[in-house]
C-alpha positions as CSV (number, residue, x, y, z in Angstrom):
1,X,-107.5,124.6,42.8
2,X,-104.6,126.6,41.3
3,X,-101.4,126.9,43.4
4,X,-100.6,130.4,44.5
5,X,-97.5,132.1,43.1
6,X,-94.9,133.4,45.5
7,X,-94.8,137.1,44.5
8,X,-92.1,137.9,47.0
9,X,-89.5,136.1,45.0
10,X,-90.8,136.9,41.5
11,X,-87.6,138.6,40.5
12,X,-89.2,142.1,40.0
13,X,-86.5,143.9,42.0
14,X,-82.7,143.9,41.8
15,X,-80.9,140.8,42.9
16,X,-78.9,141.1,46.1
17,X,-75.1,141.1,45.6
18,X,-73.3,138.0,46.9
19,X,-71.4,138.5,50.1
20,X,-67.8,139.6,49.9
21,X,-65.1,137.4,51.3
22,X,-64.4,138.0,55.0
23,X,-61.3,140.1,55.4
24,X,-62.0,141.2,58.9
25,X,-63.3,139.5,62.0
26,X,-66.9,140.1,63.0
27,X,-65.6,142.5,65.7
28,X,-64.0,144.5,62.9
29,X,-60.5,143.7,64.1
30,X,-57.7,142.4,61.9
31,X,-57.2,138.7,62.1
32,X,-54.4,138.4,64.7
33,X,-53.2,135.1,63.3
34,X,-52.6,136.6,59.8
35,X,-49.7,138.8,61.0
36,X,-47.7,136.1,62.7
37,X,-44.6,135.3,60.7
38,X,-43.0,132.0,61.4
39,X,-39.2,132.3,61.4
40,X,-37.4,130.0,59.0
41,X,-36.0,126.8,60.4
42,X,-32.3,126.1,60.1
43,X,-31.0,122.6,59.3
44,X,-31.3,120.3,62.3
45,X,-33.9,122.5,64.1
46,X,-36.7,120.4,65.6
47,X,-39.0,123.5,65.9
48,X,-39.0,127.1,64.7
49,X,-37.0,129.5,66.8
50,X,-39.1,131.4,69.4
51,X,-41.5,128.5,70.0
52,X,-42.5,128.4,73.7
53,X,-40.7,125.7,75.5
54,X,-37.7,125.6,73.1
55,X,-34.2,126.9,73.1
56,X,-30.9,126.8,71.2
57,X,-28.7,123.9,72.1
58,X,-25.6,122.1,70.7
59,X,-26.1,119.8,67.7
60,X,-26.3,116.3,68.9
61,X,-24.6,115.0,65.8
62,X,-21.4,117.0,65.9
63,X,-21.4,118.1,69.5
64,X,-21.4,121.7,68.6
65,X,-18.3,121.7,66.4
66,X,-20.2,122.2,63.2
67,X,-18.1,119.5,61.5
68,X,-18.7,115.8,60.8
69,X,-16.0,113.2,61.4
70,X,-14.7,113.6,57.9
71,X,-14.1,117.4,58.4
72,X,-17.1,118.4,56.2
73,X,-19.9,120.7,57.5
74,X,-22.2,118.7,59.7
75,X,-25.3,117.6,57.7
76,X,-27.5,117.8,60.8
77,X,-26.9,121.5,61.7
78,X,-25.5,122.8,58.4
79,X,-22.2,123.6,60.0
80,X,-23.5,126.0,62.7
81,X,-23.1,123.5,65.6
82,X,-26.4,124.7,67.0
83,X,-30.0,123.6,66.7
84,X,-33.3,124.8,68.2
85,X,-35.0,122.0,70.2
86,X,-37.6,121.4,72.9
87,X,-36.2,122.0,76.4
88,X,-37.3,120.8,79.8
89,X,-40.6,119.1,80.0
90,X,-42.9,117.4,82.5
């Protein structure tokens, strides 16, 4: 007995186009994570500014003076005397 040919995929019609990359969510809304810009971190920062549960505090290395013991800019905070760090906690 001869096997039957599958005529549904015989290639007589046009081939379907491959799907385009997803640029939108299924709901049609823009990806909310795509628009989030992370602020640049300064020297000494433990986390980016604006991160929940963080705040600006004095640099632990220079005590907020912005200078190291030899009078040069503090290498930890870059001379600002401030860093962004986690605050509080449970």
